[in-house]
C-alpha positions as CSV (number, residue, x, y, z in Angstrom):
1,M,-19.4,-6.8,-28.8
2,C,-18.7,-7.1,-25.0
3,G,-22.2,-5.5,-24.0
4,T,-24.2,-7.8,-26.3
5,R,-26.2,-10.5,-24.9
6,K,-27.3,-13.7,-26.8
7,K,-30.0,-15.4,-25.1
8,F,-30.1,-19.2,-25.3
9,P,-31.2,-22.1,-22.9
10,I,-28.3,-23.1,-20.5
11,S,-29.3,-26.7,-21.5
12,D,-28.5,-26.2,-25.1
13,N,-24.9,-24.9,-24.3
14,P,-22.2,-27.8,-24.0
15,V,-20.2,-25.5,-22.0
16,F,-22.5,-25.9,-19.1
17,S,-22.7,-29.6,-19.3
18,E,-22.0,-31.2,-15.9
19,K,-19.7,-33.4,-17.8
20,I,-17.2,-30.7,-18.5
21,P,-15.0,-29.7,-15.6
22,P,-15.2,-26.0,-14.2
23,K,-11.8,-25.3,-15.4
24,K,-12.9,-25.6,-18.9
25,H,-16.1,-23.2,-18.1
26,F,-13.4,-20.7,-17.0
27,C,-11.3,-21.1,-20.3
28,F,-14.3,-20.8,-22.3
29,F,-15.4,-17.6,-20.8
30,L,-11.9,-16.1,-20.9
31,G,-11.8,-17.0,-24.5
32,I,-14.9,-14.7,-25.1
33,I,-13.3,-11.9,-23.2
34,L,-10.0,-11.9,-25.0
35,K,-11.7,-12.5,-28.3
36,N,-14.0,-9.5,-27.9
37,K,-11.7,-7.4,-26.1
38,C,-14.0,-6.6,-23.1
39,P,-12.8,-3.2,-21.7
40,Y,-14.0,-3.9,-18.3
41,F,-12.4,-7.4,-17.8
42,I,-9.0,-6.2,-19.6
43,A,-8.9,-3.2,-17.2
44,M,-9.5,-5.4,-14.2
45,A,-6.7,-7.6,-15.4
46,D,-4.3,-4.8,-15.4
47,F,-5.3,-3.3,-12.2
48,V,-1.8,-3.0,-10.6
49,P,-0.3,0.5,-9.6
50,K,2.4,2.0,-11.9
51,K,3.5,4.7,-9.3
52,V,3.6,5.0,-5.5
53,F,4.5,8.0,-3.3
54,L,5.2,8.4,0.4
55,T,3.6,11.3,2.5
56,K,2.8,11.9,6.0
57,G,0.7,14.5,8.1
58,V,-0.2,15.7,11.5
59,G,-3.5,17.4,12.6
60,M,-5.0,18.8,15.9
61,H,-8.7,19.7,16.6
62,K,-11.3,19.1,19.5
63,D,-13.0,16.7,17.3
64,R,-11.4,13.4,16.6
65,L,-12.5,13.1,13.0
66,A,-11.5,16.7,12.2
67,S,-8.0,16.1,13.6
68,F,-7.7,13.0,11.2
69,E,-9.0,15.5,8.2
70,L,-6.2,18.0,9.1
71,A,-3.6,15.3,8.9
72,L,-5.0,14.4,5.6
73,R,-4.4,17.8,4.4
74,G,-1.1,17.9,5.6
75,A,-0.3,14.9,3.6
76,G,-2.0,16.3,0.7
77,I,-4.3,13.5,0.2
78,E,-7.6,15.0,1.8
79,K,-9.4,15.1,-1.6
80,C,-9.4,11.5,-2.2
81,N,-11.6,8.5,-1.2
82,L,-9.1,6.3,0.4
83,V,-9.1,2.5,0.3
84,Y,-6.7,0.8,2.6
85,V,-4.7,-2.1,1.1
86,S,-2.1,-4.5,2.3
87,S,1.6,-4.5,2.2
88,I,2.9,-5.6,-1.5
89,L,4.9,-3.0,-3.4
90,P,4.2,-4.2,-6.8
91,P,6.9,-5.2,-9.5
92,H,8.2,-2.6,-11.7
93,V,6.4,0.3,-9.6
94,E,7.9,3.8,-9.7
95,I,8.6,5.4,-6.6
96,I,7.9,9.3,-7.1
97,P,8.3,12.5,-4.9
98,K,5.1,13.6,-3.1
99,E,5.2,16.7,-4.8
100,K,4.6,15.0,-8.2
101,G,2.2,12.3,-6.7
102,V,-0.3,14.8,-5.4
103,L,-0.6,16.4,-8.8
104,L,-1.8,13.0,-10.3
105,L,-4.8,12.8,-7.9
106,S,-8.4,14.1,-8.8
107,P,-10.9,15.1,-6.2
108,G,-13.2,12.1,-5.2
109,Q,-10.8,9.7,-6.8
110,I,-11.0,6.1,-5.3
111,T,-7.3,5.9,-4.2
112,F,-5.4,3.0,-2.7
113,C,-3.0,3.3,0.0
114,V,-1.1,1.6,2.8
115,M,-1.5,3.9,5.9
116,A,-0.2,3.9,9.4
117,R,-2.3,6.0,11.9
118,S,-2.1,7.0,15.4
119,E,-4.3,9.3,17.5
120,S,-4.8,10.5,21.1
121,N,-6.2,13.4,23.4
122,E,-3.9,12.5,26.2
123,P,-1.9,15.6,26.8
124,N,1.7,15.7,25.8
125,R,1.7,11.8,24.9
126,L,4.3,11.3,22.3
127,M,3.1,9.0,19.4
128,S,4.2,8.1,15.9
129,S,3.2,6.3,12.6
130,A,5.6,5.1,9.9
131,I,5.6,3.3,6.7
132,G,8.7,1.1,5.7
133,V,9.6,0.1,2.2
134,A,12.0,-2.6,0.8
135,V,12.6,-2.8,-2.8
136,P,14.1,-5.9,-4.5
137,K,17.0,-5.5,-6.8
138,D,15.3,-7.6,-9.5
139,R,12.2,-5.4,-10.1
140,V,10.3,-8.5,-11.8
141,H,9.9,-9.5,-8.0
142,Y,7.5,-7.6,-5.7
143,G,8.7,-5.6,-2.7
144,Y,7.1,-4.8,0.6
145,L,5.6,-2.0,2.6
146,S,5.0,-2.3,6.3
147,E,3.1,0.1,8.7
148,H,3.8,0.8,12.3
149,H,2.0,3.0,14.6
150,T,2.9,3.4,18.1
151,F,3.2,5.5,21.5
152,G,6.3,6.7,23.3
153,E,8.7,6.1,20.3
154,T,10.7,8.9,18.6
155,A,10.4,9.5,14.8
156,Q,13.8,7.8,14.2
157,K,13.1,4.6,16.3
158,S,9.5,4.3,14.8
159,G,10.7,4.8,11.2
160,E,13.7,2.3,11.6
161,Y,11.4,-0.4,13.1
162,A,8.9,0.0,10.0
163,E,11.9,-0.1,7.7
164,D,13.1,-3.4,9.4
165,L,9.7,-5.0,9.1
166,A,9.6,-4.5,5.3
167,A,13.3,-5.5,4.8
168,T,12.6,-8.7,6.9
169,M,9.5,-9.6,5.1
170,L,11.3,-9.2,2.0
171,A,14.3,-11.3,3.0
172,T,12.3,-14.0,4.1
173,T,10.5,-14.1,0.7
174,L,13.9,-14.1,-1.2
175,G,15.2,-16.7,0.9
176,I,18.2,-14.4,2.5
177,E,19.6,-16.0,5.7
178,F,19.8,-13.7,8.5
179,D,19.8,-13.6,12.4
180,P,16.7,-12.1,13.8
181,N,18.3,-11.5,17.0
182,K,20.8,-9.0,15.4
183,A,20.2,-5.1,15.5
184,W,18.6,-3.6,12.7
185,T,21.8,-1.9,11.6
186,E,23.8,-5.3,11.2
187,R,20.8,-7.0,9.5
188,E,20.5,-4.0,7.2
189,Q,24.1,-4.6,6.0
190,E,23.8,-8.2,5.6
191,Y,20.6,-7.7,3.2
192,M,22.4,-5.4,1.3
193,A,25.4,-7.6,1.0
194,S,23.1,-10.2,-0.3
195,G,22.8,-8.7,-3.7
196,H,19.1,-9.3,-3.6
197,I,17.6,-6.1,-2.0
198,F,18.2,-2.8,-3.7
199,K,16.9,-0.3,-1.3
200,T,15.2,0.2,2.0
201,T,13.7,3.3,3.4
202,N,11.0,4.8,5.7
203,I,8.7,7.7,6.1
204,C,7.4,8.7,9.8
205,Q,5.6,11.3,11.4
206,S,5.7,11.9,15.1
207,A,4.0,14.3,17.4
208,E,3.3,15.1,21.1
209,C,-0.5,15.3,21.8
210,N,-1.8,18.9,22.2
211,K,-1.4,20.1,26.0
212,D,-4.8,21.3,26.3
213,G,-6.3,17.8,25.4
214,L,-7.2,18.4,21.8
215,W,-7.4,15.3,19.5
216,T,-4.0,14.8,17.7
217,T,-3.6,12.5,14.7
218,V,-0.4,11.5,13.1
219,I,-0.3,9.5,9.7
220,A,2.1,8.1,7.2
221,A,1.2,6.6,3.8
222,A,2.3,5.0,0.7
223,V,-0.1,6.3,-1.9
224,F,-0.7,4.2,-5.3
225,I,-1.2,5.7,-8.4
226,M,-2.9,3.5,-11.3
227,E,-2.0,5.2,-14.4
């Protein structure tokens, strides 16, 4: 059994001999794990999200943290303990609607996400947060998620910039040739024409800061579902 421990001197176990390379030590323990079907290690080996959804929100409050909480509520993810991760879209992951995704979350759940966040209490200041998505045609390959947060940009400009970032990262990974000096609309057509990129999209939340100086927070996120 996985939880059973057999005590014996390390010196009596040939696996720990200095003459045996560390790689064989690893193979020995991996064999034990697979043979006994240890649930913990098998679960960790399969720790890859199966679903993801995109969401956004905005919040205003006299307190900075409270404005962030209200933005999370607007996005429907306030009940989760969020863990920020980097920008890889797993192979075969299913992109689902927000309405379906939030129903799969539980209060207090450790939830992984890629998040873009902007906040300010400067009256009337325009800000935005966006997530870009690039999905490869061959779903065996991974895709990319990008986060972008800025001030003074409209939602359309910020969203397109994030989408451009994700698509460009994927294009370089797939070896697609392109001219980085071309406008995003031109390169988008080239990416699609290559036959390697299936889809690009973005989600963006923009807002003008409260005119009375309340803290305003805007967020956009890609939220992973492990089941």
